[in-house]
C-alpha positions in Angstrom: 0.0 0.0 0.0 1.5 3.3 -1.1 1.5 6.4 1.1 -0.7 8.2 -1.4 -3.4 5.4 -1.3 -3.3 5.3 2.5 -4.0 9.0 2.6 -6.7 8.8 -0.1 -8.6 6.2 1.9 -7.9 7.5 5.4 -10.9 7.4 7.7 -9.4 10.2 9.8 -8.8 12.4 6.7 -12.3 11.7 5.6 -13.7 12.7 9.0 -11.9 15.9 8.9 -12.8 16.8 5.3 -16.4 15.7 5.8 -16.9 17.8 8.9 -15.4 20.8 7.1 -17.6 20.2 4.0 -20.8 20.0 6.0 -19.9 23.3 7.7 -19.0 24.8 4.3 -22.4 23.8 2.8 -24.4 24.8 5.9 -22.7 28.3 5.7 -23.5 28.4 2.1 -27.2 27.7 2.8 -27.3 30.4 5.4 -25.6 33.0 3.2 -27.0 32.1 -0.2 -29.2 35.2 -0.4 -26.0 37.3 -0.5 -24.7 35.6 -3.6 -25.8 36.2 -7.2 -28.4 33.7 -8.2 -26.3 32.8 -11.3 -22.7 33.9 -11.3 -21.9 34.8 -14.9 -18.9 33.5 -16.8 -18.2 32.5 -20.4 -17.3 28.9 -21.2 -13.7 30.0 -21.8 -13.5 31.9 -18.5 -14.8 29.0 -16.6 -12.4 26.5 -18.3 -9.4 28.7 -17.6 -10.4 29.2 -13.9 -10.6 25.4 -13.3 -7.5 24.8 -15.3 -5.6 27.0 -12.9 -7.0 25.1 -9.9 -6.0 21.8 -11.4 -2.5 23.0 -12.3 -1.7 24.3 -8.8 -3.1 21.2 -7.0 -5.1 22.7 -4.2 -7.0 21.2 -1.3 -10.5 19.6 -1.6 -11.8 22.4 0.6 -10.6 25.0 -1.9 -12.0 23.1 -4.8 -15.4 22.7 -3.1 -15.4 26.5 -2.4 -14.7 27.3 -6.0 -17.4 25.0 -7.2 -19.9 26.5 -4.8 -19.0 30.0 -5.8 -19.2 29.4 -9.5 -22.4 27.4 -9.6 -26.0 28.4 -10.3 -27.6 28.8 -6.8 -30.9 27.0 -6.9 -31.4 27.8 -3.2 -31.3 31.5 -4.0 -34.8 33.1 -3.8 -34.2 34.8 -7.2 -33.4 31.6 -9.0 -36.4 31.2 -11.3 -34.8 29.4 -14.2 -35.0 25.8 -15.3 -37.1 22.9 -13.9 -34.7 21.7 -11.2 -35.5 21.9 -7.5 -33.3 23.2 -4.7 -32.7 19.8 -3.0 -33.7 19.3 0.6 -30.4 19.0 2.5 -31.1 15.5 3.9 -31.8 14.2 0.4 -28.4 15.6 -0.7 -26.8 13.9 2.3 -28.1 10.6 1.1 -25.9 11.0 -2.0 -22.8 11.0 0.2 -23.8 7.7 1.6 -24.6 6.3 -1.8 -21.4 7.5 -3.3 -19.2 6.1 -0.6 -20.8 2.7 -0.5 -21.0 2.7 -4.4 -23.1 -0.5 -4.6 -24.6 -1.2 -8.0 -28.3 -1.7 -8.3 -28.6 -4.3 -11.0 -29.0 -7.4 -8.8 -30.3 -7.7 -5.3 -27.1 -9.2 -3.7 -25.2 -6.0 -4.8 -27.8 -3.5 -3.7 -30.0 -4.9 -1.0 -30.9 -1.8 0.9 -31.4 0.3 -2.2 -33.5 -2.3 -3.9 -35.7 -2.7 -0.9 -36.1 1.0 -0.5 -36.8 1.4 -4.2 -39.7 -1.1 -4.0 -41.2 0.8 -1.0 -40.7 4.2 -2.7 -42.5 3.0 -5.8 -45.3 1.4 -3.8 -45.8 4.5 -1.6 -45.9 6.9 -4.5 -48.1 4.7 -6.7 -50.6 5.0 -3.8 -50.1 8.7 -3.4 -50.6 9.2 -7.2 -53.8 7.3 -7.0 -52.7 4.5 -9.3 -54.2 1.0 -9.4 -53.3 -1.5 -6.7 -51.6 -3.5 -9.5 -49.2 -0.7 -10.3 -45.4 -1.2 -10.0 -42.3 0.3 -11.5 -38.8 1.4 -10.7 -36.5 4.4 -10.5 -34.2 5.4 -13.3 -31.9 8.3 -14.4 -34.1 10.9 -15.9 -37.4 11.5 -17.7 -35.9 10.9 -21.1 -34.8 7.4 -20.3 -38.1 6.7 -18.5 -40.2 7.9 -21.4 -38.1 5.8 -23.8 -38.5 2.7 -21.6 -42.3 3.2 -21.4 -42.6 3.5 -25.2 -40.4 0.5 -25.7 -42.7 -1.4 -23.4 -45.7 -0.2 -25.4 -44.1 -1.5 -28.6 -43.2 -4.8 -27.0 -46.8 -5.3 -25.7 -48.3 -4.5 -29.1 -46.0 -6.8 -31.0 -44.9 -6.5 -34.6 -46.6 -3.8 -36.6 -46.4 -2.2 -40.0 -45.3 1.4 -39.9 -45.8 1.9 -36.2 -46.4 5.4 -34.8 -47.6 7.3 -31.8 -49.6 10.5 -31.2 -48.4 13.3 -29.0 -48.9 17.1 -28.5 -46.9 19.3 -30.9 -45.6 21.0 -27.7 -44.5 17.8 -25.8 -41.0 17.5 -24.5 -38.5 16.7 -27.4 -37.5 13.4 -25.7 -40.7 11.8 -27.0 -39.7 12.5 -30.6 -36.2 11.4 -29.8 -37.5 8.1 -28.4 -39.4 7.5 -31.6 -36.2 8.0 -33.6 -34.3 5.7 -31.2 -37.0 3.0 -31.8 -36.4 3.3 -35.5 -39.8 4.6 -36.5 -38.5 7.6 -38.4 -40.3 10.8 -39.1 -43.6 9.1 -39.9 -43.5 7.4 -36.5 -44.8 10.5 -34.7 -48.1 12.3 -35.3 -48.2 15.8 -33.7 -51.6 16.6 -32.2 -52.8 20.2 -32.6 -53.4 22.3 -29.5 -55.7 25.1 -28.4 -54.7 28.7 -27.5 -53.3 27.5 -24.1 -51.3 24.7 -25.8 -53.5 21.9 -24.5 -54.2 18.9 -26.9 -57.4 19.3 -28.8 -59.1 16.0 -28.0 -61.6 16.5 -30.9 -58.6 16.2 -33.3 -57.2 12.9 -31.9 -59.8 10.5 -33.3 -59.6 11.9 -36.9 -55.8 11.6 -36.9 -55.9 8.0 -35.6 -58.4 7.1 -38.4 -56.3 9.0 -41.0 -53.1 7.2 -39.9 -54.8 3.8 -40.2 -56.2 4.7 -43.7 -52.6 5.5 -44.7 -51.4 2.1 -43.6 -49.8 3.2 -40.4 -50.3 1.5 -37.0 -50.9 3.8 -34.1 -49.6 2.1 -31.0 -49.5 4.7 -28.3 -51.1 8.0 -27.3 -49.0 10.4 -25.1 -50.3 13.1 -22.8 -48.3 15.8 -21.1 -48.5 16.7 -17.5 -47.2 19.3 -18.0 -45.5 20.8 -21.1 -42.0 22.1 -20.6 -42.3 25.5 -22.2 -45.5 26.7 -20.6 -46.5 24.2 -17.9 -49.7 23.4 -19.6 -51.6 20.1 -18.7 -53.3 18.1 -21.4 -56.8 16.8 -20.7 -55.7 13.4 -19.5 -59.1 12.0 -18.7 -60.4 12.6 -22.2 -57.2 11.3 -23.8 -57.3 8.2 -21.7 -60.8 7.4 -22.9 -59.7 7.8 -26.6 -56.8 5.5 -26.0 -59.1 2.9 -24.5 -61.6 3.2 -27.3 -58.8 2.6 -29.9 -56.8 0.0 -28.0 -53.7 2.3 -27.7 -51.1 2.4 -24.9 -51.7 5.6 -22.9 -48.5 7.1 -21.6 -48.4 10.2 -19.5 -45.2 12.2 -19.4 -45.7 13.6 -15.9 -42.0 14.4 -15.4 -42.8 17.8 -14.0 -46.5 17.8 -13.3 -47.6 14.4 -12.1 -46.5 15.5 -8.6 -49.6 17.8 -8.4 -51.6 14.6 -7.7 -50.3 14.8 -4.1 -52.0 18.2 -3.6 -55.8 18.3 -3.0 -55.7 21.9 -4.2 -54.2 21.1 -7.6 -54.8 17.4 -8.3 -57.7 18.2 -10.6 -55.0 19.1 -13.2 -54.1 15.4 -13.6 -57.6 14.0 -13.5 -57.4 10.7 -15.4 -53.8 10.0 -14.5 -55.0 6.6 -13.2 -56.0 5.6 -16.7 -52.4 5.7 -17.9 -50.7 2.5 -18.8 -47.4 4.2 -17.8 -46.5 7.4 -16.0 -43.1 9.2 -15.7 -42.4 11.3 -12.6 -39.3 13.3 -12.0 -38.6 13.6 -8.3 -35.9 16.3 -9.1 -38.4 18.7 -10.6 -41.2 19.0 -8.0 -40.3 16.7 -5.1 -37.2 18.2 -3.5 -34.7 15.5 -4.6 -31.3 15.9 -6.3 -31.1 15.3 -10.0 -31.6 13.0 -11.7 -34.2 10.8 -10.0 -37.2 9.6 -12.0 -39.9 7.2 -11.2 -41.5 5.1 -14.0 -44.8 3.6 -13.0 -46.9 1.0 -14.9 -50.6 0.5 -14.2 -50.1 -3.2 -14.6 -46.8 -4.0 -12.8 -46.3 -7.0 -15.1 -45.7 -4.7 -18.0 -42.5 -3.4 -16.4 -40.8 -6.6 -17.4 -41.7 -6.5 -21.1 -39.0 -4.1 -22.3 -35.7 -5.8 -21.4 -35.6 -9.6 -21.3 -32.2 -11.2 -22.0 -29.8 -13.7 -20.7 -26.8 -12.6 -18.7 -25.5 -15.6 -16.7 -22.7 -13.7 -15.0 -25.3 -11.3 -13.6 -28.9 -12.7 -13.7 -29.9 -16.1 -12.8 -32.7 -18.0 -14.6 -36.0 -17.7 -12.8 -39.4 -16.0 -13.0 -39.6 -12.9 -15.2 -41.4 -10.9 -12.5 -38.5 -10.6 -10.2 -38.7 -7.2 -8.5 -35.5 -7.7 -6.6 -33.2 -7.8 -9.6 -33.8 -4.4 -11.2 -31.7 -5.0 -14.3 -34.5 -7.2 -15.6 -36.7 -4.1 -16.0 -34.4 -1.1 -16.3 -32.0 -0.1 -19.1 -29.4 0.7 -16.5 -27.1 -2.0 -15.0 -24.8 0.0 -12.7 -27.2 2.4 -11.1 -26.9 4.8 -8.2 -28.9 4.2 -5.0 -31.6 6.7 -6.2 -34.1 5.4 -3.7 -32.2 6.6 -0.7 -32.8 10.2 -1.8 -36.5 9.8 -1.7 -36.7 7.4 1.2 -34.8 9.7 3.5 -37.3 12.5 2.9 -40.3 10.2 3.1 -39.2 8.5 6.3 -38.1 11.7 8.0 -41.0 14.0 7.1 -43.8 11.9 5.6 -45.7 12.7 2.4 -47.0 16.0 3.8 -43.7 17.7 3.1 -44.2 17.0 -0.6 -47.7 18.4 -0.6 -46.4 21.5 1.2 -43.8 22.0 -1.5 -46.2 21.5 -4.4 -48.7 23.9 -2.9 -46.0 26.5 -2.1 -44.4 26.7 -5.6 -47.9 26.5 -7.2 -49.1 29.5 -5.2 -45.9 31.4 -6.2 -46.9 30.8 -9.8 -50.3 32.3 -9.2 -48.8 35.3 -7.3 -46.4 36.0 -10.2 -49.3 35.9 -12.7 -51.2 38.4 -10.5 -48.2 40.8 -10.4 -47.6 40.6 -14.1 -51.2 41.6 -14.8 -50.7 44.7 -12.7 -47.9 45.9 -14.9 -49.1 47.8 -18.0 -46.0 47.0 -20.0 -46.0 43.2 -19.3 -48.1 40.6 -21.0 -48.9 37.2 -19.5 -49.2 34.3 -21.9 -51.8 32.5 -19.8 -52.8 31.9 -16.2 -50.3 29.3 -15.1 -51.5 25.8 -14.3 -48.7 25.4 -11.8 -45.3 27.0 -11.3 -44.2 27.8 -14.9 -45.0 31.3 -15.9 -44.4 32.9 -19.3 -44.7 36.6 -20.0 -43.0 39.3 -22.1 -42.3 43.0 -22.2 -44.7 44.8 -24.6 -44.4 48.6 -24.2 -47.1 50.5 -26.1 -44.5 52.3 -28.2 -42.6 49.1 -29.1 -43.6 47.7 -32.5 -44.5 44.0 -32.6 -41.6 43.4 -34.9 -39.1 44.5 -32.2 -40.6 42.6 -29.2 -38.6 39.4 -29.7 -35.3 41.2 -29.9 -36.1 43.4 -26.8 -37.2 40.4 -24.7 -34.1 38.4 -25.7 -31.9 41.4 -24.6 -33.8 41.7 -21.3 -33.0 38.1 -20.6 -29.4 38.5 -21.7 -28.8 41.5 -19.4 -30.3 39.7 -16.5 -28.1 36.7 -17.1 -25.0 38.8 -17.4 -25.8 40.7 -14.2 -26.1 37.3 -12.4 -28.4 38.7 -9.7 -31.6 37.1 -11.1 -31.9 34.0 -13.2 -34.8 33.5 -15.6 -34.9 31.9 -19.0 -36.8 32.3 -22.3 -38.8 30.3 -24.7 -40.7 30.6 -28.0 -44.5 30.3 -28.1 -46.2 30.4 -31.4 -42.9 31.8 -32.8 -42.7 34.6 -30.3 -40.1 35.1 -27.6 -41.4 35.0 -24.0 -39.6 35.3 -20.7 -40.1 32.1 -18.7 -39.9 31.5 -14.9 -40.0 28.2 -13.2 -40.6 28.8 -9.5 -38.9 25.9 -7.7 -37.7 27.6 -4.5 -40.5 27.6 -1.9 -38.6 30.3 0.0 -39.0 32.8 -2.9 -41.2 35.6 -1.7 -43.6 38.0 -3.3 -40.9 40.6 -2.8 -38.5 38.6 -4.8 -41.0 38.3 -7.6 -41.7 42.1 -7.5 -38.0 42.8 -7.7 -37.6 40.6 -10.7 -40.4 42.2 -12.6 -39.1 45.7 -11.7 -35.8 44.7 -13.3 -37.5 43.3 -16.4 -39.6 46.5 -16.9 -36.6 48.8 -16.2 -34.4 47.1 -18.7 -37.2 47.0 -21.2 -37.8 50.7 -20.9 -34.1 51.4 -21.3 -33.9 49.3 -24.4 -37.1 50.9 -25.8 -35.7 54.4 -25.2 -32.4 53.5 -26.7 -34.1 52.2 -29.8 -35.8 55.5 -30.4 -32.7 57.5 -29.7 -30.9 55.5 -32.3 -33.9 55.9 -34.6 
């Protein structure tokens, strides 16, 4: 054993570094409001900064300090950017345990605690989501992989088909189209469903498109509903879509990566009425349930369907036996070596119970409503729609600003906010027009923070509008 290896594995060194790191992170959480929400740097500046750190071989404490300082701060009340939650500290601590133990999750004998916890997490959340008693599933690394796995299962259950295809909203997450391409269905494998003014699927258009596809010699296999869409947070009418899927014998999949969690809230569960009709449901715990990325649950209404996607021999890993073997997760999941994702959720569930998740969902949803109310009070801001949950889209539209200039001005507003680093919002395009977009994931964001952000948006917008007229 070399001296370097002894130092690298030293329990005493780990104890010292670990205590220092927890203090460092606790100080960070206490002081995060004093930091910029999104410290700005170009890719080249960031690369050079960390190249210098690597070249001088500093201490772990200094590396951690630099990473903390340079990162986007999701725990900052003015972080209103992408769909990633500020993790609850105890859920983050679970990653330390998981990383140190480093047990794979393919077979039970390698990941006994994680496998048992995963079974319980899936059972508990299937119940909380109001799914059938027959429901089962597993955790996997991200909504894209979960959606692909669900659609592979739909294909396997249907069996061989000529020119297979699925139907999905034209505003659904791009990973659905990517899954279609991965499955080899090509461009004709996806039928985009038209939407209404709030970007919800028009149910009256689904049946004619199914009939048209069949007349063209294509085979519709699945119908996908969004709960909710990424750009605007809009929920499709799941109850009605589920009925259409039943009538036509289609697999009904709900991409609930962001929005399925609202089922836990009595105040907001009406948004996912009909979720129980789905053959499969995707739920990202890292978007609305306080857990570090990436942690996704894939649920099947009939638990037996979970075993349809991946079935192959691997004598070095999997023993022959019954197909429905919940304890050997590799029989169901694309992943073989997998992190102990369940510990992240299990710690929160065991420490605080399901009420903490409901409190979170209600908290950020109410922030969405508050932001919409404040936008409506501003004469120079235009709200796209009353938000369903915690994603809010709006834009600066001063009366003297021609429509042709609005996209450019709103892009510059977002760019200036990003460069300042103090407030972090993003942008999107809706019907070809640029909108500013906020996802309110920090339950400690206040109405004052929202007012401050809107004041900045309006101020920058007025400055840009005035500049435009000075230039002529």
